[in-house]
N, C-alpha and C positions, 0 to 999 in steps of 0.2 A: 405882355410880351412873352414869346416862347423862344427858347434857344436850343439849338441842336448842335452838338459838338461834331467837329470834322471826323474824329475817329469813329463815331457811331455811323456816320454816312459812308465812310470808306469801306468799313467791314461788311456792309450790305451787298457790295459787289454789283452795283447797278450801273447802267450807262448814262443815267440822268440823276442828278442829285435829288430831284423832287421825288423820284420813285423810292429812294431810301428814306424819305421823310414821312411816307405814308404810315399812319398809325402812331407817329411820335409827336404829333403837333395837335393838341386839343383845340377845338374851335376852328380848325383849318381843314377844309375838304380838298383832297388831292386825288384826282382820278385820271386814268389813262384815256386818251381820246381814240386810241386804236391799238390793235395788237401788233401793228407794223413795227419792226425794230427801228428805234430812233424817233418814234412818234412823240408828239407834244403831250404835255400833261396839263390838265385843267385844274386851276387853283382858285378856290373861293374862300375868302376870309370874312367871317361874320355873315355868311350867306351872300346871295346875289345882290350887289349894290347898285349897279348901273345897267342900262340897256345897251346891248352891243358888246363892246369890249369890256369885260369885267375882270380882267387880269390885274393882279397887284403890281406895284412899282418895284422893279428889281434894281438894286444898286450893288455893284460889285466893286468893293474897295472905294465906295463913294461915287462911282460913276455908273450911269445906266448901262445895262447890258442884258444879254440872254443867258440865263442860268443853264440852259440845256447845252451850251457850248463848253461848259466848265468840266474839267476832269475832277471827279469827286475826291481824288486823293490830294488835290491842291487846296482843299477847303479847310480853313482853320475852325470856322464856326458859321452858323446861319442864325440870324435873329429875325423873328417875325413880329412886326408891330401891328397888333390887332386893334388896339384902342384908337379911336378917332383923334383923341387929344395928342397922343404920342406921334401920330402920323401927320399932324397938322402942319408941322414945319416944312413939309415937302409940297404943300399946296394941293391943287385940284387933282394932280396925278396920283395922289395917295388916297383917293376916295375909296379904293378897294383894298387898302392895306399896303404895307411896305415890307419887302423882304430884303434884309441887309446881309450880304455875303462878304465875309472877310477871308482872304486867301492867306496862305502860310507865308511867313516872312522869316528872314534870318535872325539869329541871335548870337550874341558875343560868345566866342569859344572856338574850338577847333572845328574844322570842316567835317560835316557828317554826311555820309553817302547812304541813301536808302533806296531799296528796290522793292516794289510792291507788285505782285503778279497773281493772277488767278486764271483758271481755265475750267469751264463747265460745259455741260451738255444740256440741251432742252428737248423734251419730248411731250407730245400731247398726252395728257393724263387719261382722257376718256374719249373714245371715238364712237360715232354712231354705228350701230350694227346694221350692215347692209344685207339685202337678199342676194344670193347668187343667181346666176342666169336661170337655172332650172326652177328655183323658187319663185322668181319673178314671172316666168312664163306660166306657172301653175296659178299664181294669183290673178294674172290677166285673164286666163281662161275662166276662172271662177266668177270674176266680175262680169264677164261677157255672158255667161250662162244665167247668172242672177238677173241680168238686164234683159233676158229673153232672146239673146243672140246665140249663134253657134260659136263654139270654141275657135280660136285662131288656127289657121293653117300655117304652122310655123315653118314648114318646108318651103313655103313661097318667099320667106325672108332670107334670100341668099347671103346677104352681107353679114349675118350673125354666125355663119359657119366658117371654120377654117378649112384648109385643103384636105384634112382628114375627115371632114364631116362632123367635127365636134363643135359645140356651141362655144363661142368666145366667152370667157368668164374673168372679167377684170374688176377688182375691188377698187373703185375710184377714190374712196376715202384714203386707203393705204397709198395709192399712187400720188395723191395730192400732198400728203404730209411727209416731211423728211425726218427720219429717225436720227437721233443724236446730233441735232443742229448745234454747232459749237458757239460758245461765247467766251471771249478771252480779252484780257486787259493787262498791260504792262506799264509801269511808271518808274522812271529813274529820277531821283532827286538829289540835289546837293545844297546844303545850307551851312552857313557859318558866318563869321564876322569878328570884328574887333571892337574896341571902345569907340572907334571913329566911323566904322562902316559895318554894314550887314548885307547879306545877300541870300537869296533863295532861288534856285533854278530847277526846273523840272521838264522832263520830256516824256510824253506818254503816247501809247497806241492802244486803240480799242476796236474790237471787231465782233459783230454779232450777226449770225445767220438767222434768217426767218424759218420757222417751222413749216411754213407753206411754200413748197417748191424748192427750198434750200437757197444757197447763195446765188444761183442763176436767176432766181425770181425775186427774192427778198433778202436785202442785206443792208447793214449799217456799219460804216467804217469811219473812224475819227483819229486824227493826229493832233496832239496838243503840245504847245511849247509855252512856258511861262517863266518870266524872270521878274523878281521883286528885289530892288536894291535901295539902299539908303546910305548917304554919306553926310557926316557931320562936319561942318566947316566953322572956323573961327571959334574954337572951343565950345561948339554946340550952339552958337548963336544962329546959325543957318543950317537947315537941312535940305539936301538935294537928293532926289531919287526918282525912280520910275517903277511903274507896275504895268508890265507889257504882257499881253496874252495873244497867242496866235493859234488859230484852229483851222483845220482843213477837214471837211466832211465829204464823204461819198455815200449816197443812198441809192437804193434800188428797191422798188416796191410795186405793189398792185393795188388797185382800187378796192 
């Protein structure tokens, strides 16, 4: 088994807990399926085990769920069962491994209020260097001459000139990428309890713009609410509680 603590996941400041686990889980391959904000992650434990759906079984507080909907700040720990023997109790669904997610719960003591926030910007580290209009025209003339044809009569291409007779010169790489695309996340949490009861409540907001086209073209936005409570009755003979999670996601993207 491999365990990753929630504090190590939260401090990575990612929109998906699986992104924060990359490089921290030996024997587990975690790769992004796309550069699109909010895109899914592909997880392989002990290699490709089945044809078709090879995803592991995800259990959030003992119940099946989607780990991508979780707010990383709500996670106490993640345990990955890689060994076939340890995963056997979950049946055929565990053929590709099991990922156990434990969310934060309240503890006896005074109420504690926590606020976690981060704000960052994203930029393309390296862009392809494009020819300008004049360089492109020169290159096209050279290939025409080398092929035994006459150079192009560029004056006949009316659409490439502006009203002043100058050739349009647009760097489409710069036009496609947005500079300083923002990524932000805010989480407000309250935990506490007594000898008979405990509670943990959190409210979170996350937003990430895509570097291609900005928010108008590519965007991922998520609202999270989670509450975990436990009440002890009859001197601890009976425990009653719930673990409720709500998520609302808005995505916008391109193929």
